[in-house]
C-alpha positions as CSV (number, residue, x, y, z in Angstrom):
1,P,101.9,84.8,142.8
2,G,103.1,88.3,142.4
3,F,102.0,91.5,141.0
4,I,101.1,92.7,137.4
5,K,101.2,96.3,136.3
6,E,99.9,97.1,132.7
7,H,99.7,100.3,130.9
8,N,98.3,101.0,127.3
9,A,98.0,103.9,125.4
10,S,96.5,104.5,121.7
11,L,95.9,107.3,119.3
12,T,93.4,107.2,116.4
13,G,92.7,109.6,113.8
14,G,92.7,110.7,110.1
15,N,90.9,112.3,107.5
16,K,89.3,111.0,104.1
17,W,92.7,110.2,102.8
18,L,94.4,108.6,105.8
19,R,93.2,106.5,108.8
20,R,95.8,105.8,111.4
21,Y,96.1,103.8,114.6
22,V,99.1,103.9,116.9
23,G,99.3,102.0,120.2
24,A,101.8,101.1,122.9
25,S,101.7,98.7,125.7
26,Y,103.9,98.1,128.8
27,S,103.5,95.2,131.1
28,N,105.5,94.5,134.2
29,N,105.1,91.2,136.3
30,E,106.8,91.1,139.5
31,S,107.4,88.0,141.6
32,Y,107.3,87.8,145.4
33,V,111.0,86.9,145.2
34,K,112.8,90.3,145.0
35,G,114.7,90.5,141.7
36,N,112.5,88.2,139.7
37,A,110.4,90.1,136.9
38,Y,109.0,89.8,133.3
39,T,108.8,93.0,131.5
40,R,107.2,93.3,128.1
41,V,107.1,96.4,125.8
42,G,105.0,96.5,122.5
43,M,104.4,99.0,119.8
44,R,101.9,98.7,116.9
45,G,100.8,101.2,114.0
46,N,98.2,100.8,111.4
47,F,97.8,103.2,108.6
48,D,95.4,103.1,105.9
49,F,95.8,105.4,102.8
50,I,92.8,106.1,100.8
51,V,94.0,106.5,97.0
52,T,90.6,106.2,95.5
53,K,87.1,104.8,96.3
54,Q,88.4,101.4,94.9
55,I,92.1,101.5,96.1
56,K,93.3,101.4,99.7
57,I,96.8,100.8,100.8
58,S,97.3,99.5,104.2
59,L,100.5,99.5,106.3
60,N,100.8,97.6,109.4
61,T,103.7,97.2,111.6
62,S,104.4,96.0,115.2
63,W,107.2,95.6,117.7
64,T,107.7,93.7,120.9
65,R,110.3,93.0,123.3
66,G,110.4,90.9,126.5
67,I,113.0,90.9,129.4
68,N,112.9,88.0,131.8
69,K,114.9,88.7,135.1
70,R,115.6,86.0,137.4
71,V,117.8,85.7,140.6
72,P,119.6,82.4,141.1
73,A,117.8,80.1,143.4
74,A,119.6,79.0,146.5
75,W,118.4,75.5,146.4
76,A,117.5,73.4,143.4
77,G,114.5,71.4,142.3
78,G,111.0,71.2,143.9
79,I,109.3,74.1,145.6
80,G,112.7,75.9,145.6
81,D,112.6,76.3,141.8
82,A,108.9,77.0,141.8
83,M,109.5,79.9,144.1
84,S,112.5,81.3,142.3
85,N,110.7,81.2,139.1
86,A,107.3,82.4,140.5
87,L,105.8,85.0,138.2
88,P,102.0,85.8,137.8
89,I,102.3,84.7,134.3
90,Y,103.6,81.1,135.1
91,P,101.7,78.3,136.7
92,V,102.7,76.9,140.2
93,Y,102.2,73.3,138.9
94,N,102.4,71.6,135.7
95,D,99.6,69.3,134.5
96,D,101.1,66.4,136.1
97,K,101.2,68.2,139.7
98,T,104.8,68.5,139.6
99,Y,106.4,72.0,140.3
100,F,106.7,74.3,137.3
101,R,110.2,75.3,136.1
102,N,110.5,78.2,133.9
103,G,112.4,77.4,130.7
104,T,113.2,73.9,131.2
105,S,110.6,72.3,129.1
106,N,107.0,72.6,127.7
107,P,104.7,71.0,130.3
108,V,101.7,70.9,127.9
109,F,103.5,68.7,125.3
110,R,105.5,66.6,127.8
111,H,102.4,65.7,129.9
112,Q,100.6,64.8,126.6
113,V,103.3,62.4,125.6
114,K,103.7,60.9,128.9
115,Q,100.0,60.3,129.2
116,K,99.7,58.9,125.5
117,P,103.2,58.0,123.9
118,A,101.5,57.5,120.5
119,S,99.7,61.1,120.7
120,V,98.6,62.7,117.6
121,F,99.3,66.4,117.7
122,C,97.9,68.9,115.1
123,L,100.0,72.1,115.2
124,A,99.7,75.6,114.2
125,S,102.7,77.4,112.6
126,G,103.7,81.0,113.1
127,D,105.2,83.5,115.5
128,T,103.1,82.6,118.4
129,P,103.9,79.0,119.0
130,R,107.5,79.2,118.0
131,L,108.8,79.3,121.7
132,A,106.7,76.4,122.7
133,Y,108.2,74.3,120.0
134,Q,111.7,75.3,120.9
135,L,111.2,74.4,124.5
136,F,109.6,71.2,123.5
137,A,112.6,70.3,121.2
138,E,115.0,71.1,124.1
139,A,113.2,68.7,126.4
140,V,113.2,65.9,123.9
141,L,117.0,66.5,123.2
142,K,117.7,66.2,127.0
143,E,115.9,62.7,126.9
144,E,113.1,63.8,129.0
145,V,110.5,62.9,126.3
146,D,110.3,60.2,123.7
147,V,108.3,61.2,120.6
148,S,109.1,58.2,118.5
149,G,105.5,57.1,118.7
150,C,103.9,60.4,118.1
151,T,102.2,61.7,114.8
152,F,102.4,65.5,114.0
153,I,99.9,67.1,111.5
154,G,100.1,70.6,110.1
155,L,96.8,72.6,110.9
156,D,96.9,74.4,107.6
157,E,99.1,75.5,104.6
158,W,99.2,78.2,101.9
159,L,98.0,77.0,98.4
160,G,100.7,76.9,95.7
161,I,103.6,77.5,97.9
162,P,106.2,74.7,97.8
163,S,107.4,73.1,101.0
164,D,110.9,74.5,100.7
165,N,109.7,78.3,100.5
166,E,110.5,79.8,103.8
167,G,107.0,81.3,103.9
168,S,105.3,77.7,103.9
169,C,104.0,76.1,107.1
170,A,106.0,73.1,106.1
171,S,109.2,75.0,106.2
172,F,108.6,76.5,109.5
173,F,108.2,73.0,111.1
174,Q,111.1,71.7,109.3
175,R,113.3,74.4,111.1
176,Y,111.8,74.1,114.5
177,L,110.6,70.7,114.9
178,T,111.7,68.4,112.0
179,A,115.2,69.3,112.1
180,P,116.0,69.8,115.7
181,L,114.2,66.4,116.6
182,H,115.5,64.6,113.3
183,L,111.8,63.4,113.0
184,P,111.3,60.9,110.1
185,A,108.7,61.8,107.3
186,Q,106.3,59.2,108.3
187,Q,105.5,61.0,111.5
188,W,104.3,64.0,109.7
189,L,101.0,64.6,108.0
190,L,101.1,67.7,105.9
191,F,99.0,69.1,103.2
192,D,100.6,69.1,99.6
193,A,100.2,72.7,98.6
194,M,101.4,71.9,95.2
195,A,99.0,69.1,94.4
196,T,96.9,69.6,91.2
197,D,93.7,68.6,93.2
198,A,93.5,70.8,96.3
199,R,90.0,69.5,97.6
200,Q,91.3,65.9,97.3
201,Q,94.2,66.8,99.7
202,C,91.4,67.9,102.2
203,T,89.7,64.4,101.7
204,I,93.0,62.7,102.1
205,M,93.8,64.5,105.3
206,D,90.6,63.8,107.1
207,E,91.0,60.2,106.1
208,Q,94.6,60.1,107.7
209,I,93.4,61.8,110.8
210,A,90.4,59.2,111.2
211,A,93.0,56.3,110.6
212,K,95.1,57.7,113.5
213,G,92.0,57.5,115.8
214,G,91.6,61.4,116.0
215,I,93.6,64.3,117.3
216,D,94.8,64.2,120.8
217,L,96.2,67.9,121.2
218,M,95.1,70.7,118.9
219,L,97.5,73.7,119.3
220,V,96.2,76.8,117.4
221,G,96.8,80.6,117.3
222,I,94.3,83.4,116.8
223,G,94.3,86.0,114.2
224,M,93.3,89.8,114.8
225,N,90.1,89.1,113.2
226,G,89.3,85.8,115.5
227,H,90.4,83.3,112.9
228,I,91.6,79.9,113.9
229,G,93.5,78.0,111.4
230,F,92.7,79.7,108.3
231,N,89.0,79.6,109.1
232,E,88.1,83.4,108.7
233,P,85.0,85.1,110.0
234,G,82.0,83.6,108.7
235,S,83.3,80.2,108.8
236,S,80.6,77.5,109.6
237,I,81.0,75.5,112.8
238,F,80.2,72.5,110.6
239,S,83.0,73.3,108.3
240,K,85.4,70.3,107.4
241,T,89.0,70.6,106.0
242,R,88.8,72.7,103.1
243,L,89.9,75.2,100.6
244,I,89.4,78.8,101.7
245,N,89.7,82.4,100.5
246,L,91.8,84.3,102.7
247,D,90.9,87.8,104.2
248,N,93.2,90.7,103.3
249,S,93.8,91.4,106.8
250,T,95.2,87.8,107.1
251,R,97.3,88.3,104.0
252,I,98.7,91.6,105.4
253,S,99.6,90.3,108.9
254,N,101.7,87.3,107.2
255,S,103.3,89.3,104.6
256,H,106.6,89.4,106.7
257,E,106.8,85.7,105.7
258,F,107.0,86.5,102.1
259,Q,108.8,89.1,100.0
260,N,105.7,91.5,99.8
261,I,101.8,91.3,100.1
262,T,101.7,90.5,96.3
263,K,103.5,87.2,97.0
264,V,100.9,86.1,99.8
265,P,98.7,83.5,98.5
266,R,95.0,84.3,98.3
267,L,93.8,80.7,99.1
268,A,94.9,78.2,101.7
269,L,94.0,74.6,102.8
270,T,92.8,74.3,106.4
271,M,91.1,72.1,108.8
272,G,87.6,73.4,109.5
273,I,86.0,74.5,112.6
274,S,84.1,71.1,113.0
275,T,87.6,69.3,112.6
276,I,89.2,71.5,115.2
277,L,86.5,70.8,117.6
278,S,86.8,67.2,117.2
279,A,90.2,67.3,118.9
280,K,90.1,65.8,122.4
281,R,92.1,68.7,123.8
282,I,92.6,72.3,122.4
283,A,95.1,74.9,123.3
284,L,95.0,78.3,122.0
285,M,98.0,80.5,122.2
286,A,98.0,84.4,122.0
287,W,100.6,87.0,122.6
288,G,101.1,90.6,122.1
289,M,98.4,93.1,121.2
290,K,95.6,90.4,120.9
291,A,93.8,91.2,124.2
292,P,90.5,92.8,122.4
293,I,90.0,89.6,120.1
294,V,90.9,87.3,123.0
295,A,88.3,88.9,125.3
296,R,85.6,88.7,122.4
297,S,86.5,85.1,122.1
298,V,86.5,84.1,125.7
299,E,83.9,86.3,127.0
300,G,81.7,87.4,124.2
301,Q,78.8,85.5,122.4
302,V,79.5,82.5,120.4
303,T,79.4,83.5,116.8
304,E,80.7,82.6,113.5
305,Q,82.0,86.0,113.0
306,V,84.6,85.5,115.7
307,P,85.6,81.9,114.9
308,A,87.7,81.5,118.2
309,S,84.7,82.0,120.1
310,I,83.2,78.8,119.0
311,L,85.9,77.2,121.1
312,Q,83.8,78.1,124.1
313,Q,81.6,75.1,123.2
314,H,84.6,72.7,123.6
315,N,84.7,70.8,127.1
316,N,88.7,70.7,127.1
317,C,89.9,73.9,125.7
318,E,92.3,76.4,127.3
319,F,93.7,79.8,126.3
320,V,97.2,80.6,127.1
321,V,97.9,84.2,127.0
322,D,100.4,86.8,128.3
């Protein structure tokens, strides 16, 4: 319930030496309850410098800021909290039909664990799901959720990057889930990016997933080119867990996790499209300036050139967007 106001502006242009794109967005979500609002401001710039016919230097930068204003509820619990937190970007109910309370827990994870205490989660890393994991960890630490019987699987990993490197997916999970929740190693299934036989790692991962009875909840993000996991455009719908060459656009967008673009690996290990579709439930999360590729994924034709569009064929998939 409430109102959403969105404004977007962009400027494109260039010449044979320079191509540029500058965009800005403003979103204001107002609740029916006066004083409750969520405001998001974002800016993005893409610049391509054409040095020669063979050499192009790309610079991509983005910035976003969100402000959540909330008035204290005059009553606690039930419909009172639901009304005091009622913004258009939030649901009225959780999956278990209880009232949604903004910021207190993560209903997607919580409901899954309550439904099946031995749930198998396959998780993406990166900026998009970070808050979801933080909220989930907070809920567990408040003893709302018991995850001792759960298994957590890493969706993908950069090849040749050790697990203690801050740019690795394993390091991300260590910071936001393993350490806060004191999860033992036996609850994790992660790729060994330093293994001498990378393809064998893929086989081992598929065998471990099968031994666990499959994936109950798959959480993925989406790249600006529509990739899910590290399945770049052109990935076959029948693809299994495998070693893959990364698009330069993917390497550039993740270069902030490493010292510079030259440090970003060109190869990665990833679960394939077929592996992802085998999950019993899939949730795709997307924030920021990904509206065009999300629209193509949800409303466009199903095509391997936009891997996320293939999720349209799954019978239990949801897109969680801002």
